[in-house]
C-alpha positions in Angstrom: 29.4 -12.0 29.1 27.0 -9.2 30.2 24.0 -8.5 28.0 22.4 -5.2 27.1 19.1 -4.2 28.5 16.4 -5.4 26.1 18.7 -7.8 24.3 17.0 -10.7 22.5 17.3 -14.3 23.9 15.0 -14.1 27.0 11.7 -16.1 27.0 10.3 -13.8 29.7 11.1 -10.6 31.5 10.2 -9.3 35.0 10.8 -6.0 36.8 11.6 -5.5 40.5 13.4 -2.9 42.6 16.1 -5.3 43.7 17.3 -8.7 42.6 19.2 -10.9 45.1 21.2 -13.8 43.7 21.8 -16.6 46.2 19.7 -18.0 49.0 22.1 -18.5 51.9 22.3 -16.3 55.0 23.7 -13.4 53.0 21.0 -13.4 50.3 18.2 -14.0 52.8 19.4 -11.1 54.9 19.7 -8.8 51.9 16.2 -9.7 50.6 14.7 -9.1 54.0 16.5 -5.8 54.5 15.5 -4.6 51.1 11.9 -5.4 51.8 12.1 -3.7 55.2 13.3 -0.6 53.4 10.2 -0.7 51.1 11.7 -2.2 48.0 10.1 -4.9 45.9 12.7 -7.6 46.1 13.0 -11.0 44.4 15.5 -13.8 45.4 16.8 -16.2 42.8 18.3 -19.5 44.1 20.2 -21.9 41.9 19.4 -25.0 44.1 16.0 -26.7 44.2 13.9 -26.0 47.3 15.0 -29.0 49.4 18.7 -28.0 48.9 18.3 -24.2 49.4 20.4 -22.4 51.9 23.9 -22.3 50.4 26.8 -23.1 52.7 24.7 -21.9 55.7 22.6 -25.0 55.8 25.7 -27.2 56.4 27.0 -25.0 59.2 26.7 -25.0 62.9 26.3 -21.2 62.3 28.5 -20.3 65.3 28.4 -16.5 65.7 31.5 -14.6 67.0 30.9 -10.9 67.7 31.5 -8.2 70.3 29.4 -8.7 73.4 29.4 -8.8 77.1 29.5 -12.2 78.9 26.0 -13.8 79.3 24.4 -17.2 79.4 25.6 -18.0 75.9 29.2 -17.0 76.1 31.6 -16.5 79.0 34.1 -14.1 77.4 33.8 -10.4 77.0 34.7 -9.2 73.6 34.9 -5.6 72.3 34.7 -4.4 68.7 38.3 -3.1 69.0 39.5 -6.6 70.2 37.7 -8.3 67.3 39.2 -5.8 64.9 42.7 -6.3 66.3 42.3 -10.1 66.1 41.3 -10.0 62.5 44.0 -7.7 61.5 46.6 -9.7 63.4 45.5 -13.0 61.9 45.6 -11.6 58.4 49.1 -10.0 59.0 47.6 -6.6 58.3 46.4 -7.6 54.8 42.7 -7.4 55.5 40.7 -4.5 54.2 40.7 -2.2 57.2 37.5 -0.4 56.2 35.5 -3.6 55.7 36.9 -5.1 58.9 36.0 -2.0 60.9 32.4 -2.1 59.4 32.1 -5.8 60.3 33.2 -5.3 63.9 31.1 -2.2 64.5 28.0 -3.7 63.1 28.2 -7.4 64.1 26.3 -7.1 67.4 23.5 -5.2 65.7 23.2 -7.9 63.0 22.7 -10.5 65.8 20.0 -8.4 67.4 18.3 -8.1 64.0 18.3 -11.9 63.7 16.9 -12.2 67.2 14.1 -9.9 66.3 13.2 -12.3 63.5 12.8 -15.1 66.0 16.2 -16.8 66.1 16.7 -18.6 69.4 20.3 -19.0 70.7 22.3 -21.4 72.7 25.9 -21.7 74.0 28.5 -21.8 71.4 31.9 -23.7 71.3 33.8 -23.5 74.6 37.1 -21.7 75.2 37.0 -19.4 72.2 39.0 -16.2 71.5 35.9 -14.0 71.8 32.3 -14.1 72.7 30.4 -16.7 70.7 26.9 -18.2 70.5 24.9 -20.3 67.9 21.3 -20.8 66.8 19.6 -23.6 68.6 18.7 -25.2 65.2 22.1 -24.6 63.6 22.5 -23.3 60.0 19.7 -25.3 58.5 17.2 -24.0 61.1 18.4 -20.5 60.6 17.8 -20.5 56.8 14.5 -22.2 57.2 13.3 -19.5 59.6 14.4 -16.7 57.4 12.7 -18.3 54.3 9.5 -18.4 56.4 9.9 -14.8 57.1 10.4 -14.0 53.4 7.3 -16.0 52.6 5.3 -14.1 55.2 6.3 -10.8 53.6 5.3 -12.2 50.1 8.8 -11.9 48.7 9.0 -14.2 45.7 11.7 -16.9 45.6 12.6 -18.5 42.3 14.3 -21.9 42.8 16.4 -23.8 40.3 17.2 -20.4 38.8 20.8 -19.9 38.0 22.1 -16.4 37.3 24.3 -16.5 34.2 25.0 -12.9 33.1 24.5 -9.4 34.4 22.3 -7.0 32.4 23.8 -3.6 31.6 22.1 -0.3 30.9 23.2 2.0 28.1 25.5 3.8 30.5 27.2 0.6 31.6 25.5 0.4 35.0 24.1 -2.9 36.2 20.3 -3.0 35.9 19.4 -6.7 36.2 20.4 -10.3 35.7 19.8 -13.0 33.1 19.0 -16.4 34.5 18.5 -19.9 33.3 15.7 -22.0 34.8 13.5 -24.9 33.8 11.2 -22.3 32.1 14.0 -21.1 29.9 16.0 -17.9 29.8 14.6 -15.2 32.0 15.7 -11.5 32.3 15.0 -9.9 35.7 15.5 -6.2 35.6 16.0 -4.2 38.8 16.1 -0.4 39.0 17.7 -0.5 42.4 20.5 -2.9 41.4 21.6 -6.5 41.8 23.0 -8.0 45.0 25.3 -11.0 44.3 25.3 -13.2 47.4 25.9 -16.5 45.7 29.2 -17.6 47.3 32.6 -18.5 46.0 33.9 -21.2 43.7 34.7 -24.0 46.2 32.4 -26.5 44.3 34.2 -25.7 41.0 37.2 -28.0 40.7 38.6 -26.2 37.6 38.5 -22.8 39.4 40.0 -24.3 42.5 43.0 -25.7 40.6 43.3 -22.5 38.5 43.5 -20.2 41.5 44.8 -22.4 44.4 47.0 -25.0 42.7 46.8 -28.6 41.6 46.5 -30.0 45.1 43.1 -28.3 45.4 41.3 -30.8 43.2 41.3 -33.2 46.2 39.9 -30.8 48.8 36.8 -32.0 50.7 33.8 -29.8 50.0 32.1 -28.9 53.3 29.4 -26.7 51.8 27.0 -26.5 48.9 27.6 -28.2 45.5 25.9 -25.2 43.9 28.6 -22.7 44.8 30.5 -22.8 41.5 31.7 -19.2 41.1 29.3 -17.7 38.5 28.7 -14.7 40.7 32.4 -13.8 40.6 32.9 -14.5 36.9 29.8 -12.6 35.8 30.8 -9.6 37.9 34.3 -9.5 36.5 33.0 -9.9 33.0 30.9 -6.8 33.6 33.9 -4.8 34.7 34.2 -5.5 38.5 37.7 -5.5 39.8 39.0 -8.7 41.5 39.6 -8.1 45.2 40.6 -10.3 48.2 42.9 -13.3 48.5 42.6 -15.3 45.4 45.5 -17.6 46.1 44.3 -18.8 49.5 41.2 -20.3 50.9 39.3 -21.0 54.1 39.6 -24.6 55.5 39.3 -26.6 58.6 40.6 -29.8 60.2 38.1 -32.4 59.2 37.4 -36.1 59.8 39.3 -37.9 57.1 36.3 -40.2 56.6 34.1 -37.2 55.6 32.0 -37.4 52.4 33.9 -35.7 49.5 31.0 -33.2 48.8 28.7 -31.4 51.2 30.1 -33.1 54.2 28.9 -30.3 56.5 30.5 -29.9 59.9 32.8 -32.9 60.5 35.5 -30.9 62.1 37.8 -31.6 64.9 37.8 -28.3 66.9 39.2 -29.8 70.2 42.6 -30.6 68.9 44.2 -28.4 71.5 43.3 -31.1 74.0 45.6 -33.5 72.3 48.4 -33.6 69.7 48.8 -34.1 66.0 51.2 -36.6 64.5 51.9 -37.4 60.8 52.0 -40.7 59.1 55.5 -41.3 60.6 54.3 -40.7 64.1 56.1 -37.3 64.2 54.6 -34.3 65.9 54.7 -31.2 63.7 52.5 -28.6 65.3 52.1 -26.6 68.5 48.4 -27.4 68.9 47.9 -24.8 71.7 49.8 -21.8 70.3 46.7 -19.7 70.2 42.9 -19.9 70.6 41.3 -22.4 68.2 39.5 -19.6 66.4 42.9 -18.3 65.3 44.6 -21.6 64.3 42.2 -24.1 62.7 42.6 -22.7 59.2 46.3 -22.5 59.2 46.7 -25.8 61.0 44.6 -27.5 58.3 46.8 -26.1 55.7 49.9 -27.4 57.5 48.4 -30.8 57.5 48.4 -30.6 53.7 51.8 -28.9 53.4 53.7 -30.9 56.0 51.8 -34.1 56.5 50.6 -34.9 53.0 46.9 -34.1 53.7 46.5 -36.6 56.6 47.3 -36.5 60.3 46.2 -38.2 63.5 45.1 -36.4 66.6 45.9 -38.2 69.9 43.9 -37.6 73.1 44.0 -39.1 76.6 40.9 -40.2 78.4 40.9 -37.2 80.7 40.6 -34.9 77.8 37.9 -37.1 76.2 35.8 -37.0 79.4 35.8 -33.3 79.7 32.4 -31.7 79.1 33.6 -29.4 76.5 35.4 -32.2 74.5 32.2 -33.4 72.9 30.9 -29.9 72.2 33.9 -29.1 70.0 34.1 -32.0 67.6 31.8 -33.6 65.0 33.4 -36.9 64.0 31.9 -39.1 61.2 32.4 -42.2 63.3 33.8 -43.6 66.5 37.6 -43.4 67.3 40.1 -46.1 67.1 40.9 -47.7 70.5 43.7 -49.8 71.9 45.0 -50.9 75.3 48.4 -49.2 74.7 49.9 -46.5 72.6 52.0 -49.1 70.8 48.9 -51.2 70.0 47.1 -48.1 68.8 50.0 -47.1 66.5 49.8 -50.6 65.0 46.1 -50.4 64.5 46.1 -47.1 62.7 49.2 -47.9 60.7 51.8 -45.7 62.4 55.4 -46.8 63.2 55.6 -48.9 66.4 57.9 -46.2 67.9 56.2 -42.8 67.9 58.3 -39.7 68.2 57.2 -36.4 69.7 58.8 -33.0 69.6 58.7 -31.8 73.2 59.8 -29.0 75.5 61.5 -28.8 77.9 63.9 -31.5 76.7 63.9 -33.1 80.2 60.2 -33.8 80.2 59.3 -37.2 78.6 55.8 -37.8 77.1 53.2 -39.1 79.4 49.9 -40.9 78.9 48.1 -40.2 75.6 45.4 -41.4 73.4 45.3 -40.9 69.7 42.9 -39.4 67.3 43.6 -38.9 63.7 42.4 -35.8 61.9 43.2 -34.6 58.5 42.4 -31.1 57.3 42.3 -29.1 54.2 45.2 -27.4 55.8 46.8 -27.9 59.1 49.5 -26.1 60.9 50.8 -26.0 64.5 53.9 -26.0 66.6 54.7 -28.8 69.0 52.3 -28.4 71.8 53.3 -28.6 75.5 54.3 -31.6 77.5 52.5 -34.9 76.7 51.3 -37.8 78.8 52.2 -41.4 78.3 49.5 -43.9 77.3 48.7 -46.4 80.0 45.3 -47.7 79.2 43.0 -48.4 76.3 43.5 -45.8 73.6 40.9 -44.6 71.1 41.3 -43.0 67.7 39.0 -41.7 65.0 39.7 -41.3 61.3 39.0 -37.8 60.1 40.0 -36.1 56.8 40.4 -32.4 56.4 41.1 -31.2 53.0 42.6 -34.1 51.1 41.3 -35.3 47.8 37.7 -36.3 47.8 38.4 -39.7 46.4 41.0 -40.5 49.0 39.4 -39.5 52.3 36.9 -42.2 52.4 38.9 -44.7 54.3 42.0 -44.5 56.4 43.8 -46.9 54.1 43.9 -44.1 51.6 46.5 -41.4 51.7 44.0 -38.7 52.7 42.4 -40.5 55.6 42.7 -39.5 59.2 41.6 -40.6 62.6 41.1 -39.5 66.2 41.9 -41.4 69.4 41.3 -41.0 73.0 42.6 -42.8 76.2 40.5 -44.1 79.0 40.2 -42.5 82.4 42.2 -45.3 83.9 45.1 -44.2 81.7 46.9 -42.0 84.2 50.4 -41.0 83.2 53.4 -42.0 85.1 55.4 -39.6 87.1 58.4 -38.2 85.3 61.8 -38.3 87.1 65.3 -37.4 86.5 68.4 -38.9 88.2 68.4 -37.9 91.9 65.1 -36.0 91.7 61.7 -36.6 93.3 59.1 -38.1 90.9 56.6 -35.5 89.6 53.6 -35.9 87.4 53.5 -34.6 83.8 51.4 -31.4 83.6 49.5 -32.8 80.7 48.7 -35.9 82.6 46.9 -34.1 85.4 45.0 -31.4 83.7 44.8 -32.4 80.0 44.3 -29.6 77.6 41.5 -27.1 77.5 40.2 -26.3 74.1 39.3 -23.1 72.6 37.2 -24.2 69.7 34.6 -23.4 65.6 32.9 -22.8 60.3 34.2 -21.3 59.8 36.8 -20.4 60.7 41.1 -20.2 68.0 42.8 -22.8 69.7 42.7 -23.8 73.3 45.7 -24.1 75.5 47.1 -27.3 77.1 45.8 -25.9 80.4 42.9 -23.5 80.9 44.8 -21.2 83.1 47.8 -20.8 80.8 47.7 -18.2 78.1 49.3 -18.9 74.7 51.9 -16.2 75.3 53.0 -17.7 78.6 53.8 -21.1 77.1 57.5 -21.9 76.5 58.8 -22.2 72.9 59.1 -25.7 71.5 62.4 -27.5 71.7 63.8 -28.8 68.4 64.3 -32.3 69.8 62.7 -35.6 69.0 62.1 -38.3 71.6 61.0 -41.8 71.1 58.6 -43.3 73.7 56.7 -46.6 74.1 53.4 -46.7 75.9 53.6 -48.3 79.2 51.6 -48.1 82.5 52.9 -46.0 85.3 51.9 -44.7 88.7 49.1 -42.2 89.0 50.0 -38.6 89.7 49.7 -37.3 93.3 46.4 -35.8 94.3 46.1 -32.1 93.6 48.6 -32.1 90.7 47.8 -29.0 88.6 
């Protein structure tokens, strides 16, 4: 509950112009900006110094924003395009004013970070818009900004958890009460309090209360210190709830990820392969849109339609592409086998694996398998598939299943990824009386459009999502077997 200014109970009191609660990228930016504007700011951070940085320290810190193509990103992206993307993905439900402010100011925020010394490198490939990332990732980003705070003599109080807002006699917020190893401390701020202390993803009770009982088993990618106090203290002081309380951000994660603070263990190259569930059934169109636009909803479909666990299958041609390794962060190596049938046996799938394909006349061709489970996962059946002819590889990866069950693939939340060797060229596909032709997937594998947070690449780099034919509602059963290589020059 909020406390009145001057109320008893605090062992000590301090006064500043601005109090910033939370020491991730948002809090650091707020404290630096306030100091630039001439305010005396203080930052309070719940975590101890070695664990400071909020969710940012666990992130790659990929930045997507309006920009012209350059050495870091090959796609042009305008503020209007970014705005349209975000409104479309949210089905028009996003706050238009906030989204407009974000899109119009994102590029300027990156320039501000650059001026503080952030060095950049190329981001994920094949994304929906321009993207770059800090060379040192999220951990390096927060370390740099903390050094800048220290250089400006801005005090940082670690192991200090904000518990209640302090209200003035007129009901306005004028400070925050905190708990620290030194006891209860009141920090008053004439200029106000900035709450930048994250959501409630590390609070299992709040996850279940707002998201549902399945949410107790979600893998926590970020900080264990984000337990929702900022939200609860603000609402207790009269703030109105806003946003999407019944949904959450998620990704397709390696099923073997640690249950808490696993960081980036995501599979962001799934457009280069296919997802199958525990029955070997395909249930998603992996290339329906850029990865930026699909990884959150696909991870939710993995939960809703595959019980929290799926396998992602790749062929060796996809695995050998330069961008493949740039778009995934597995916990361990993939599973491998000489044939798709052997691979299915090794990862516990039925011996006969079924795929939903289109067009109905095109049989699957060479594939490798990778398993991936996500907090949520959703996708349509992707385009045509290759048939496995050589050793296959697969990697277990969890996404958002229960923390206790994602440790091994023998548990219900496990997942894995697989890939097929270069020698595994798919057989030509034929129909009675026709000339053999190679499967399109076999010859050019899929190009990815990878990721936090949170785009999907198409099966072929020169095919737009809109140009792809709709999936057929048919299921075909195929066994892996070697076949002739496709003719040279096959697209």
